C-alpha positions in Angstrom: -29.3 26.7 65.2 -31.0 26.4 61.9 -30.4 23.3 60.1 -33.2 23.2 57.4 -34.1 26.2 55.0 -37.8 25.7 53.3 -39.1 27.8 50.6 -42.5 28.5 49.4 -42.6 28.3 45.5 -44.9 31.0 43.6 -43.6 34.3 43.7 -41.1 33.3 46.4 -38.6 31.2 44.2 -39.9 32.8 40.7 -42.3 35.3 39.4 -46.1 33.9 39.6 -46.7 36.1 37.0 -45.0 34.1 34.1 -47.4 31.4 34.8 -49.9 33.4 34.3 -49.0 34.8 31.3 -48.1 31.3 29.4 -51.6 30.4 30.5 -53.3 32.9 29.1 -51.4 32.6 26.0 -52.1 29.0 25.6 -56.2 29.7 26.4 -56.0 32.4 23.5 -54.3 30.3 21.4 -56.6 27.2 21.9 -59.8 30.0 21.2 -58.3 31.2 18.2 -57.6 27.6 16.7 -60.9 26.2 17.8 -63.2 29.2 17.1 -61.3 31.7 15.5 -61.4 34.2 18.1 -58.6 36.5 18.3 -57.1 39.0 20.9 -57.8 37.0 24.1 -54.4 37.1 25.3 -54.2 40.8 24.9 -57.3 41.5 26.7 -56.7 38.7 29.2 -53.5 40.4 30.3 -54.7 43.7 30.9 -57.4 42.6 33.1 -54.5 40.8 35.1 -52.3 43.5 35.3 -55.1 45.8 36.4 -55.8 43.4 39.3 -58.2 41.2 37.9 -57.8 37.6 39.3 -61.7 36.0 39.7 -63.5 36.6 36.4 -60.6 37.0 33.8 -62.2 34.6 31.5 -65.7 35.7 31.8 -64.6 39.3 31.1 -62.4 38.8 28.6 -65.0 36.7 26.3 -67.5 39.3 27.0 -65.2 42.1 25.6 -64.7 40.0 22.7 -68.4 39.6 22.4 -68.0 35.9 22.4 -71.0 33.7 24.0 -69.6 31.4 27.0 -71.2 28.9 28.6 -69.8 27.3 32.1 -68.8 24.3 30.6 -66.5 26.4 28.1 -65.2 28.4 31.3 -64.0 25.2 33.0 -62.5 23.9 29.6 -60.6 27.3 29.4 -59.4 26.8 33.4 -58.3 23.4 32.7 -56.2 24.4 29.8 -54.5 27.3 31.5 -54.2 25.4 34.6 -52.3 22.2 33.0 -50.3 24.2 30.0 -46.4 23.4 30.2 -45.1 26.9 31.3 -41.9 28.3 30.7 -40.4 29.6 33.9 -37.2 31.0 35.3 -35.8 31.2 38.9 -35.4 34.9 40.4 -31.6 35.3 40.6 -31.4 35.5 44.3 -33.2 31.9 44.5 -30.0 30.4 42.5 -27.8 32.2 44.6 -29.7 30.8 47.8 -29.6 27.6 46.2 -26.1 27.4 46.0 -25.1 29.6 49.2 -26.8 27.3 51.4 -26.7 23.6 50.2 -23.4 22.9 51.8 -24.5 23.3 55.2 -28.2 23.3 55.4 -31.2 21.0 54.2 -33.5 22.7 51.6 -37.0 21.9 51.4 -40.2 23.3 49.4 -43.8 23.4 50.5 -46.1 24.5 48.2 -50.1 25.1 47.8 -52.0 24.2 45.0 -53.1 21.5 42.6 -50.6 18.5 42.7 -50.0 18.3 39.0 -49.7 22.4 38.5 -47.2 22.7 40.9 -45.3 19.4 39.7 -45.2 21.1 36.3 -43.7 24.1 37.8 -40.9 22.5 39.7 -40.3 20.4 36.7 -40.3 23.6 34.3 -37.7 25.5 37.2 -35.5 22.4 37.0 -35.3 22.3 40.6 -36.5 19.0 41.9 -32.9 17.8 42.6 -32.0 21.0 44.0 -34.2 20.1 47.5 -33.8 17.4 50.6 -37.7 17.4 50.7 -40.6 18.7 48.6 -44.1 18.7 50.5 -47.0 19.2 47.8 -50.1 20.3 49.6 -51.8 19.0 46.5 -51.3 15.6 47.7 -53.7 16.1 50.6 -56.9 17.1 51.3 -57.8 21.0 51.2 -57.7 21.3 54.9 -54.2 19.9 55.2 -53.1 22.8 52.9 -51.0 25.9 54.3 -52.1 27.5 56.8 -52.6 24.1 58.3 -49.8 22.7 60.5 -50.0 19.6 58.4 -47.2 20.5 55.9 -44.8 21.6 58.4 -45.2 18.5 60.1 -44.4 16.3 57.1 -41.7 18.5 56.4 -40.0 17.8 60.0 -40.8 14.0 59.5 -39.0 14.2 56.4 -35.7 16.4 57.5 -35.9 14.3 60.8 -35.1 17.9 62.6 -36.9 19.6 65.2 -39.3 22.9 64.3 -36.9 25.2 66.0 -34.3 24.0 63.3 -36.2 24.9 60.6 -36.8 28.1 58.7 -39.9 29.3 56.1 -39.4 31.6 53.7 -42.8 32.4 51.8 -44.8 35.6 50.5 -48.2 35.2 51.9 -49.1 36.9 55.3 -52.1 34.6 56.0 -51.0 31.5 54.8 -47.4 30.7 55.2 -46.1 31.8 59.0 -48.8 30.9 61.6 -48.4 27.3 61.5 -44.9 27.6 61.2 -44.4 29.6 64.2 -46.7 27.6 66.4 -44.1 24.6 65.5 -41.2 26.9 66.6 -40.0 27.5 63.0 -38.2 31.2 62.3 -40.5 32.6 59.6 -39.4 35.1 56.9 -41.5 37.2 54.9 -40.3 38.1 51.2 -41.9 41.4 49.8 -40.5 41.4 46.2 -41.3 44.7 44.5 -43.7 43.0 42.1 -45.1 40.1 44.3 -48.7 39.3 44.3 -49.0 39.6 48.0 -46.4 42.4 48.8 -48.9 45.1 49.9 -51.4 42.6 51.9 -51.4 42.6 55.5 -52.2 40.5 58.4 -52.6 40.1 62.1 -49.4 40.0 63.7 -50.3 36.3 64.8 -50.2 35.6 61.1 -47.1 37.5 60.2 -43.7 36.4 59.7 -40.8 37.3 62.4 -38.4 39.0 59.8 -39.4 40.7 56.2 -37.1 41.0 53.5 -37.3 42.1 49.7 -34.3 39.7 48.6 -33.2 36.4 49.3 -29.8 37.7 49.7 -30.7 39.1 52.7 -31.1 35.6 54.1 -27.0 35.5 54.8 -27.7 37.9 57.7 -30.6 35.9 59.0 -29.2 32.5 59.0 
């Protein structure tokens, strides 16, 4: 019997692009105030929507004709990562919390820098919804998903066996392989606008179930 329902955070419980939007806005406002550089956000956001992920800051500054050093890029990254985001839960996430809270423990396992992920949870006002939270950013990088460490840590916190846990995530490479090895039930949510919806992985990495909405958990749990 499943006794613990554990969620991933980004693009599972809320749209990650909300964080990106706010971070790029914060960087643009800083550049305009500090260097009178306009239109950073507009260009950066279009690059993001076009699929760019690694060099958005560099490309945007190039498009604007702004000289940039590695030191400036690091400053912009810090502003982006540590802005105070305005985020909102998916409606089906709100439903899932309420629907399962009476007969299951609820947990969270999330990769990412500790302060950033804590700020997201704070912005969403969901910390009290969880019986246990595992922030992988509190560990060494080798202990982040897909390592089994955060799943073992969750089992310690809940006091239940692996076969009593279910994990819902969106990243086929990182989220499920260790959980499956520990006997967890695994579900991949593929939202229409999810960052990793079209990412594929070997069968060993994929979840046992695939859904497009958390409302479908009712049929599985």
